[in-house]
N, C-alpha and C positions, 0 to 999 in steps of 0.2 A: 504494500500499499504506500502511495506517495505521501508527502508531508500533510498531516492532518491539520485542517483549519481550526481556528478558535471556536467557531460555532459547533463544529463536530466534537471538539474536545469538551465543550461545555455541555452539549446534549448528553454526552457519556458521563462526565464527571460530576455533574450537579446532584446526582443521586447519592453521592457521598455526603451531602449536607444533612439530610434526614438520618442517615446512618450514624453520623457523629453525634447528632442530637440524642440518640439512644445511648451511645457509648459514654458520653460525659457523666450523665446522671448515675449510670450504673457503676462507673469506676471511682467516682469522686463523692457524689452525694448520698448514695445508699447507706453507708455505715452510720453517718450522722442522722439520716432521716429515720432509720429504724431504731436508733438508739434514743433519739428524742421523742418521736412520735409514739412509738410502740413500747418503749422501755426495755428493749432487749439489750443484754450485756454485750460488750465488745467481743468476748470470747464466743458467745453464741452466734453473733452476726458473722464473725470470722469463720466458724464452723459451717454455717449455711452457705456462705460464699465459696468456701473451699469445696464443699460437696457439689454445689451446682457447677462451678467451673471445671471441676475434674470430670463430672459427667458430661458437660458440654464439650470438653476437650476431646473425649473419646468418641463422641458422636461425630465431630468434624470430619475425620477421615472417611467415615461411612457416608457422610453427606457429599464429600468430594467425589468418592467413587460413584455414588448415585447421580450426581450432576454430570460427571464425565460420560455416563452411559447415555446421557441425552444428546451426545455427539454434537456439542456446540451450540445447542438450543438454550442459551443462557436466559433469554427473555422469559421463557416458560417458568423458570425457577424463581426469578425476580417477582413475577406476578404472584406465584404461590406464596411468597414470603410476606407480602404486604399486610394481609389480614392478621397473620400471626403476630407480627411486630406491633401493630396497633393495639390489638387485644391485650397482649402481654404487657406493654408499656403502661396502658391505662390501669390495669389491675395492680401492677407493681407499685405505683405511686398513689393509689386510692384504695388502700386496704380498708375493709369494714372493721367495726369495733369488735374485737375478739379477745379471748384470753392469750396469754403468752404462747402456749403450745400451738393454738390454732393459728395465731399470727405467724409463728415460725413456719407452719405448713403452707399458709397463704404466700408468704415471702418466697419460699423455695419453689412452689408451683408456678407462680407468676414469673419468677426469674428464669426458670427452665423454659417456659413458653417464649420469653423474649430471646433467650439464647438460641433456641431452635430457629426462630424467624430470622434473627440477626445473622446466624451462621450461613443459612441458605442464601440470604441476600448478599452477604459479604463475599462468600466463595464465588457465587455466580458473577457478581459485579467485578471482582478482581480478575477472575479468569477471563471475562469478556475483555478487559482492558489489556491483559497480557497477550491475548490472541490478535489484537488489533494490528500490531506491528512488532517486528524484530529488529528494526533499525536502532542502533544504540542511541543516536541523537533523539529519536522519537520516544523511546521508552520512558525516559525521565520526564518528558513533556506530558505524557499520558498520566503517569502517577502523580506528577506534580500538580496538575490541574485538579485531579481527583481529590488529592489530599488538601489542596487549598480550599476547595469547596467544603471539605470536611471541617476545616478549621473555622470557616464562616459559620458552619452549623454549631460547632462548639461555642463560639463567642455568642451566638444567638441564644443557645440554651442557657448559658451562664447569665446573659443579660435578662432574659425573660424570667428566669427562676428568681434572680435577685430582686427584680422590680415588682413581679406580680405573682410569684409563687408557682406551685406545681399544677394547679388547675390550668392556668394560662399556658404553661409549658406543654401540657397534653394537647391543648387546642393547636398551639403553634406546631407541634410535632405532626399532628394529623394532617394539617394543611401542607406542610413541607413534604411529607411522605407521599401525599397524593400528587402534588405538582412534580416532584422529582422523579417519581415512578412513571408518571404519564409521559414526561419528556423522554426519559430513557427508552421506554418501550415504543414510542411512536417516532422518535427522530434520530436516535443514536445509530451510528454505522454498525453494521453487523460484521463480525470478523469472518475472514475466509476460513474454511475448514480444510485442513491439510491431511496428509496421509496418516498422521498419528491417530486420527479418529475413524479410520476405515473400518475397523471392527470394534464391536462392543467389548469393553474390558471386563475381565473377571475380577474377583475380589482380591487377587494378588496385585492388582494395580495400586492398591492402597500403600503397599510397601515399595513400589518401584522407585519413588524419589530417593529413598535411602540407599539404593544401589549406586547412585551417582555421588562421587567424592566431593565435588564442588557443592552439591546440596547438603551433604552432611556437615561440611564446614560452615556453610552459611547458616544452617539451622542451629548449630551450636552457638554461633554469635547472636542469633535471634533470642535464644533462651537467656543468655547472660545479660545482654542489653535490655531485653524486655523486663526482666526482674528489676533491673536498676531503674527503669522508668516507671514501673507499676508500684513500687513501694512509695514514692513521694505522692503519686496520684492518690493512693489509698489513704495516706495520712495528711494530706493537704489541709482539709478543713479543721482537723484537730490542731495541726501546727499553727495555723492562722489564729484560732480562737484561744488556745491555752498557752502557747509559747509566745506569740507576738501580742496577744490580747487585741487583735484586730479582726475579729470574726465578722464585723460589719462590713469590712473591706475585702472579703474573700472573693466576691464576685468581680470586683474591679481588678484584683490581681490575676484572676483567671482570664479575664478579657485581655489584659496586658500581655500575658504569657502567650495565649494562643493567637492573638492579633499579631504579635511579633513573629510567630512561626509562619502565619500565612504571608506576611510581608517578605519573609526570607526565602520563600520558594523559588523565585526567579534566580536568586543568588546560588542556591544549591543546584539547580538545573544547569546553570552556566558552569559551576565548578565541576559537575559530573561530566560535562561535555569536554571540558579542558584537561581534567586530571584523572578521569575515570570515576565510576560510581563508588567503587570500594574505597579509594583514597579519600574522596570527598566525605563519605560516611564516617570514616575513622577520624577525619579532622573535626567533624561535628561532635563526635563523642568526647574528644580531648577538650573541646571548647566547653561542653556541658560540664565536665568534671572540674575544670578550672574555675568556672563560675559558681557552680552550685555548692561547692564545699564551703563557701563563706556563709551559707545560711545557718551552719552549726553555731556560729558565734553570735547570732542575733538574739536580742531580748525583746522585752515588752516595748511596743510603740515604734519599732524600727521600720516604719512604713516606707520611707524613701529608699533605704538600703535594700529592703526586700523587693521593692518595685523594680529597682535596677537589676537585681538578680533575676527576677521574673522576665524582664525584658531581654537580657542577654542569654538566659538559658532557653527562652522561647525561640530565639534566632537559631540556636543549636537544634531545637526540636524539629525544625524543618527538615534537616538531614535525616532524621530518624523516620520521618513520615514519607518522604518522597523517594528515597534511594533504595531501601531494602526490597520493596516490590519490583523496582526496575532491575535490580540485581538478579532477583529470582526469575524474572522474564528471560534474562540472559542465560541463566543456568538451564531453564527449560529449552531454550533454543539450541544451546551448545549440546544438549543431550539428544537432540533430534526429535523432541516431543512437542514442538510447537504446533498449533493448529488443531487442538482437540484434546490434548492431555493436560491442559493447564489446571483443570479442576482437581485432578488427583494431587498435584503439587500444592495448590492453595488449600485443599482440605487438610493436608498434613501441616502446612504452614500455620493455618488458623488454630489447629490443635496446639501447636507450640505457643501461640499467642495466649490461648486460654490457660495453658499451664503456667505461664509466667504470672498471670493475674491470680491464679489459684494459689500459687506459692507466695505472692506478695500479701494477699489477704489472709491466707491460712497460717502464715508464719508471723507476720509483723503484728497483727492485731492481738493474737493470744500472747505473744511475747511481751508486748507492752503491758497487757493486763497482768501478766506474771511479775513484771518488774515494778508493778505498783501504779501505773498510770491509769487514772480514771477520768473520762472526759468531764471537764468542768469543775473538778475537785481541787485543782491547784497543785497536785503533786506529780512527780515523775516527768517533769518537762525536760530534764536533761537527757533521759532515756529516749523521749520522743524526738528531741533534736538529733540525737546521734542516729536513730533509725531513719529519720527523715532525710538527713544530709550526708553523713559520712558513709554509711553502707552503700548507698547508690553510687557515690563517686568512685569507691573502690571497684565496684562491679563494672562501671563504665570503662575504667582504665583496662581492666581484664579483657573486656569485649573488644576494645580497640586493638589490643595486642593480638588477640585471636584473629580479628579480621585482617590485620596486616599480613599474617602468615597464611591466610586461607588461599587455596588454589583457584583463583577466580579470574586469572589473566586472560583466559580465552572465552570469557562469558560476556 
């Protein structure tokens, strides 16, 4: 396919906006929402998130295999995901008045419904984008536009939630999902179907990506870097409220962070074109670690310093969002699996993403509870700061070293 025009990219990429409106509340708001609204303990919330994310993680490869059997008919699966996403999201943030045990069951059930819908939509959407082009200069444009639209969705979700609450967020999400889905299904370019999809794959296709050394290396980087990113996302609201005493500014910090990431997308796309996707991503990791480590030393009222950290680390986030999917598209092409096998790779890839989120929630929240941190109680803020800032930076440095040594030169 020749160079994709901006309208073509937007017709495809704008569906990332409503998907991101799902992701931000689940990754950032849920722990505090169910702690404050339903009175569930952090340990219990962490256990529910861990159980749901582990279950979702092991469903993702199956969904990838199922979508791959559709032989490139990604639109069909996107359409199927829309009612699941909407019903699950509304249920998740509008629980009925129940006892603790029943609330936990509602939380888990609604979360699983969201995860299934989100996984189907995400795997199909990402596979669609990876199949559009194998030109190295175009891969980063496709993922960059998609992730930039996603960041607009994140900022929109943060702004709506901060100003008008969860009822307004549900309405905004429903509108965005309908518009983004309609544009994708009606106007986006369909990818060409290659030889890789000539025959329907059997169940062994789920393990095929791991037979490729570049994929194994890239997947290992994804896990380490993903945990590094997921821990601060899980702990952000607690850090802003109890360490910085700036809970009322949390929405503004999120908008600053994700707005900077959206603004950085053209820079990372240009860096990928000049230096290669792997080197540009490694540079983003190093920038994130160099900036974010300073959050550990912040105390109550440090709004300006934390705002600067949010701005600079947001610039680094652009690399995390735009470049890994582009690298994965290159790995798929180098393996000779472009044009129909993308869903198998993205199914496993999203399994890895879910596992990083499960590890972050299932380890960080119970660990903080064990160390004596109780939201709003005033104790354990040093443990909170260390978990929020120091551990992610150490993992970022490890991920950058792994990426530098990964065999990705021909992808």
